[in-house]
Structure formats: structure tokens, C-alpha cells
C-alpha positions in Angstrom: 19.9 -42.9 -2.9 17.1 -41.4 -5.0 17.0 -41.7 -8.8 18.2 -38.6 -10.7 14.7 -37.8 -11.9 13.4 -37.5 -8.3 16.4 -35.3 -7.3 15.6 -33.0 -10.2 12.0 -32.8 -9.2 12.8 -32.0 -5.6 15.3 -29.4 -6.8 12.7 -27.8 -9.1 10.1 -27.7 -6.3 12.7 -26.2 -3.9 13.7 -23.5 -6.4 10.1 -22.6 -7.1 9.2 -22.3 -3.4 12.3 -20.3 -2.7 11.6 -17.9 -5.6 8.0 -17.3 -4.3 9.3 -16.5 -0.8 11.7 -13.9 -2.0 9.4 -11.9 -4.3 9.9 -8.2 -3.8 7.1 -6.1 -2.2 5.1 -4.6 -5.0 1.9 -2.8 -5.5 -0.9 -4.9 -4.2 -4.3 -4.5 -5.8 -6.4 -7.2 -4.1 -9.1 -8.9 -6.1 -12.6 -8.7 -4.4 -14.1 -11.8 -2.8 -10.8 -13.8 -2.7 -10.0 -15.8 0.4 -6.8 -15.1 2.3 -3.9 -17.4 1.3 -2.4 -17.3 4.8 -3.8 -16.8 8.2 -3.1 -13.3 9.5 -1.1 -12.5 12.6 -2.6 -10.9 15.7 -0.9 -7.6 14.8 -2.5 -7.6 11.4 -5.9 -8.6 12.8 -5.8 -5.8 15.4 -4.8 -3.2 12.7 -7.5 -4.4 10.2 -10.1 -4.1 13.0 -9.0 -0.6 13.8 -11.4 2.3 13.8 -9.6 4.3 11.1 -9.2 1.4 8.6 -11.8 2.0 5.9 -11.8 -1.5 4.3 -11.1 -4.5 6.5 -11.2 -7.0 3.6 -8.6 -4.9 1.6 -6.5 -4.6 4.8 -6.4 -8.3 5.4 -5.7 -9.1 1.8 -3.0 -6.5 1.4 -1.3 -7.6 4.6 -1.4 -11.3 3.9 2.2 -11.9 2.7 4.5 -14.0 4.8 6.9 -11.1 5.4 4.1 -8.9 6.8 2.5 -11.7 8.8 6.0 -12.3 10.4 6.2 -8.7 11.6 7.3 -8.8 15.2 6.0 -5.4 16.4 3.8 -2.4 15.4 6.8 -0.4 14.2 7.9 -3.2 11.8 4.3 -3.6 10.6 4.0 0.1 10.1 7.2 0.2 8.0 6.0 -2.5 5.8 2.6 -0.8 5.3 4.3 2.4 4.3 6.5 0.5 1.8 3.3 -1.1 0.3 1.6 2.3 0.1 4.6 3.8 -1.7 4.8 0.8 -4.1 1.0 1.1 -4.8 1.4 4.9 -5.3 4.2 4.3 -7.8 2.2 1.8 -9.8 -0.8 4.2 -9.9 1.5 7.1 -10.9 2.7 5.0 -13.8 -0.9 4.5 -15.0 -1.5 8.2 -14.8 1.7 8.9 -16.8 0.4 6.5 -19.5 -3.0 8.1 -19.6 -1.5 11.6 -19.9 0.1 10.6 -23.2 -3.5 10.1 -24.6 -5.2 13.0 -22.9 -7.6 14.7 -25.3 -8.8 17.9 -23.7 -7.0 20.6 -21.8 -9.3 20.0 -18.8 -8.4 16.3 -18.8 -4.7 17.1 -19.0 -5.0 19.5 -16.1 -6.8 16.9 -14.0 -4.3 14.2 -14.8 -1.4 16.5 -14.0 -3.0 17.3 -10.7 -3.1 13.5 -10.0 0.5 13.0 -11.0 1.5 15.7 -8.5 -0.7 14.1 -5.8 0.9 10.7 -6.4 4.4 12.1 -6.4 3.6 13.7 -3.0 2.1 10.4 -1.8 5.2 8.4 -2.7 7.5 10.9 -1.0 5.3 10.9 2.1 5.0 7.1 2.4 8.8 6.8 1.9 9.5 9.5 4.5 7.1 8.0 7.0 8.7 4.6 6.5 12.1 5.9 7.3 11.0 8.1 10.3 8.5 5.7 11.9 10.8 4.8 14.7 11.9 8.3 15.5 8.6 10.2 15.8 5.2 8.4 15.3 3.4 11.7 16.2 4.8 13.6 13.3 4.5 10.7 10.8 0.8 10.3 11.9 0.2 13.8 10.5 2.4 13.1 7.4 0.2 10.0 6.6 -3.0 11.9 7.2 -2.3 14.7 4.7 -1.9 12.3 1.8 -5.7 11.7 1.9 -6.7 15.2 0.9 -4.2 15.3 -2.0 -5.8 12.1 -3.4 -9.3 13.4 -2.8 -8.4 16.6 -4.8 -7.1 14.3 -7.6 -10.4 12.4 -7.6 -12.4 15.7 -7.6 -10.4 17.0 -10.6 -11.0 13.8 -12.6 -14.7 14.0 -11.9 -14.9 17.7 -12.9 -13.0 17.1 -16.1 -15.2 14.0 -16.8 -12.1 11.8 -17.2 -13.2 8.1 -17.4 -10.3 6.1 -16.0 -11.3 3.0 -14.0 -7.7 1.9 -13.2 -6.5 5.2 -11.7 -9.8 5.6 -9.8 -9.3 2.1 -8.3 -5.7 3.2 -7.5 -7.1 6.3 -5.8 -9.4 4.1 -3.7 -6.6 1.8 -2.7 -4.3 4.6 -1.7 -7.0 5.9 0.6 -7.1 2.4 2.2 -3.3 2.5 2.7 -3.6 6.0 4.2 -6.2 4.7 6.6 -4.1 1.8 7.6 -1.0 4.0 8.0 -3.0 6.5 10.1 -4.2 3.7 12.3 -0.8 2.1 12.8 0.9 5.5 13.6 -1.9 6.3 16.0 -1.3 2.9 17.7 2.5 3.7 17.9 1.7 7.0 19.6 -0.4 5.2 22.2 2.3 2.6 22.7 5.0 5.2 23.3 3.2 8.1 25.1 6.2 9.2 27.2 8.6 9.5 24.4 6.9 12.4 22.6 
């Protein structure tokens, strides 16, 4: 039998590994030039090499969690992507809400409020797509695609109001990447199930 100190060490390591594997899906903002911690699955590779995906490196990094790599089919992967998109949109919305509290000019406040509305729309859309992905990929393909113009309008308003906000601008860029991944995965689902719609 192992000494008590070794048992404690093994128990601590087990608890640490278990706690890492059960982390909730949260907003993922990848750091540039970071290598992937896990090899990606063929589903993830195919998606990240898709025509509609704007940033392959972001795609691979964002989809590198064990839960996503273990996705068994395109529908499951799509659902996980939509959940990540919604989580990222929520995190960015929180940043906008904090910046609004410090907005100086009426133009800045107007631009920030436009972005808040765009992110509320993005969250609802990602969540709706996540729940309807199995039923109608054709409709959800459109629902994902229309998030992009909302975020582009937010970005335009920020530029016009001369709002300097690096974190929300990064959030805008990342949401566009999630939209491109969502659009690609829902397009793939349409092709996989042509007779159902």
C-alpha cells in the first residue's frame, strides 16, 4: 500500500485534472501565435478549412477543447459552435455595458447603444440556432448570416463616433469569425441533408 503522502498527491492530481475537464464553455478569445493544446478532429479540420471561415487559426484555436474535438457529427459540432458564439457575444456585451457607464459624448453613447442592441440580437440568434440546428439547417443558415451585418453596423457606428475601444473591437472581430464558422457549418448541414428541406 502506498504511503499517505503519495495517496494525497495522486488525489490532488486527479481532482485537478477532473476540474479542468469539466470547465464550462465560456467566451474564447484566442491569443495570437499560440500552438494548439490538442490535435483537432477531422470535423474541426474540415470546418476550419471551409471557404466561408474567415480566420483558420482562430477557428482551430476556438475549437480546440476536448468537448468540441469529441463532437461525433456536424450537427453536434454546429451546436457547440453556436454555444461558443453566444458565450463570446455575452462576454463582449458585458464589455460594452461597462464602457457605456463611462461614455463621454452623445455620439459615443449612441454608438455604444447600437452595439449593445447588436450583441443582444447576436446572443438571441446564436442561442436560437443552437436549439433549431437539428430541425432546419436551411433556416438557421440565414439566421447565422444576418448576425454579421448587425455587428458590421456596430463597428461602423463606433468608427463614426470616434470611439476608441480595443476590447470591444476585438470582440466584434471574433464574433464575425464565429458567424463565418456558423455559416459554414450550417451550409455543410444543408448539403448533408438535401432531401429533408
